[in-house]
C-alpha positions, 0 to 999 in steps of 0.5 A: 824413085830415089831408092838410092837413099837406102843403104845396100845393107838396109835394102838387103835387110828389107828384102830378106824380111819380105821374103821371110814374110811371104814364105810364111803368109800361106800359113797365116790365112785363117780361112785356109783359102787359096787360089791356083795361079793363072795359066802361064802365058808367054814370058815377058821381057821384064826382070828385076825385084819389086818390093812393096809393103802395106795393108794386110787386107790385101794379103790373099789377093796379093798372093794371087796377083804375085802368082799370076804376074810372075807366071807371065814374067818369070824373071821378076820377083814381087815381094810384099810385106803385109805389115799394115796400111800405116806401115806401108805408107810410112815405108813408101814415104821414106823410100823403103818400098817402090809401092805401098798397099793401103786401106786409106788414101794418102792424107794431104800432108802425106801427099806433100811428103811424097814429093821428097821421094817421088819428085815434084809430082808426088804420089797417087792413090790407085784403087786395087781392091774393094772389100766389105769389112765384116763384124765377126763374132764367136758365139757358139750356136749363133751364125748371124745377128742384126747389129745397127750402127749405134749398137756396133758403136756401143759394143766397141766403145765399151758401153754394151758389155753383154750379148743379151743387152737389150739393144742387141735383143731388140733387133734379134727377137728370134735369137736366144742370146746368152749373157756372155760378156762381150770382148771387143777386139781391135787392131793394135797397129795403125790400120786402114781397116780401123780408119774405115771402121771408125769412119763408118761409126762416126758417120752413122752413130755420132751420138755413141761414137764420139771419136773421129775416124783414125787408123789408130783405135782410140786409146781412151777406150778401156776394156777389150783386147787388141791384136796385130794385123787382120789375121791377129784379130781374127785369131783372137776372136776364134780363140775366145767365146764372146769376142767380136772384131772388125776385119776384111771379110776375106779373112773371117773364115767360119766366124759368125757375122752381122748384118748391118742396118742401111735405111730400113733394111738389114744388109749382109756383106757381099762383094756386090753390095760393097761394089755398089757402095763404092760406085755410088760414092764421090771422089775426093776433091782437090787432088791430082787428076790421076789420084783416084781416092774415093770418099765413101758415102757411109750414110747412104740409104740406097737399097742393097748397098753395104757402106761398111766397106774399104777401098784399098789402094796401090800407092805409087809415084807419078815419076820414078827416076829408077827406070827399072823400078818404074817399069815394074811398078807400072806393069804390076799395077796394070796386071792388078787392075786388069780383068784377069787380076781382079778375077784372081783377087775375087777367086782368092779373097772374095773381093769385089772387082773394080767397076768398069769406070774405076778400072778404066780410070785406074789404068789411065793413072798407071799409064800416066806414070813416067820413068827415068 
């Protein structure tokens, strides 16, 4: 990878910022959850520093992955700055990070752009983290609600403005709903979670949600609030009665959450339901054989699935001209997609371990990365 394009001063600033972010991120977890590092194994032969930037949804899992990998490789330092998916892809494509985390796979134009920093083979998307997106809200005394796709779309488009609206009441006849005003909270930053959420709304409620899927929330929707990152939107809802947001389920803490309608069933989020959705979804066509971008089937009516889900990727070059960086990327991603790494993420973040088929393909993709 042509990281030599970054000045020494720029590299120092990036590493310093990453180190500060990681030092602080333990206090930026609304759940208060944590996971002990795996028992140390024999020290590896690797050494050096590896910098990544990207999805805030991966933050809790990434902390567990870093702890596990570094316990086995004490001469390696892994830095990860959870600025958001869009920032991760941008910095990776600019040569500012050796890998990126993203809740959205690289777009076609980004794949083309990746050739400038990765060489002619470009970059690939490797699934590393599967998690449901929760619709989380703050209504004292109410722990859960049923919200159909059109109702969720109405809330976030500003068409449904109070919690006792007839659309909400019709699907929750046994709940005493208050006339509290709804304050929808969306992501301020370019977010893979937003792209997955708006993709779900566009697919399941096109008559209400008339915008295309995008990582940036529609600017022409008035009202509501915005906040930076997953932790930001969750904290905003925690602080405001009547507020509601969409966020990686690992981060919603004690907030109430909604079951969504799939076919004729109301389905609450769970790792199992998220994993079932991903397994039932096809791969994106027309990509490199080792690019494992998944086209989530949002409109499935299969029993037990939860199609409001994100697949978060590790984005890496297929070739690294810097052999040390390439070996570190390969080793770290291999740990992440391993059974041990996936269990560490599940313990720390409640994510769904990759299916056997996806894990096998992910490992093959990582092994296909060349260095030097």
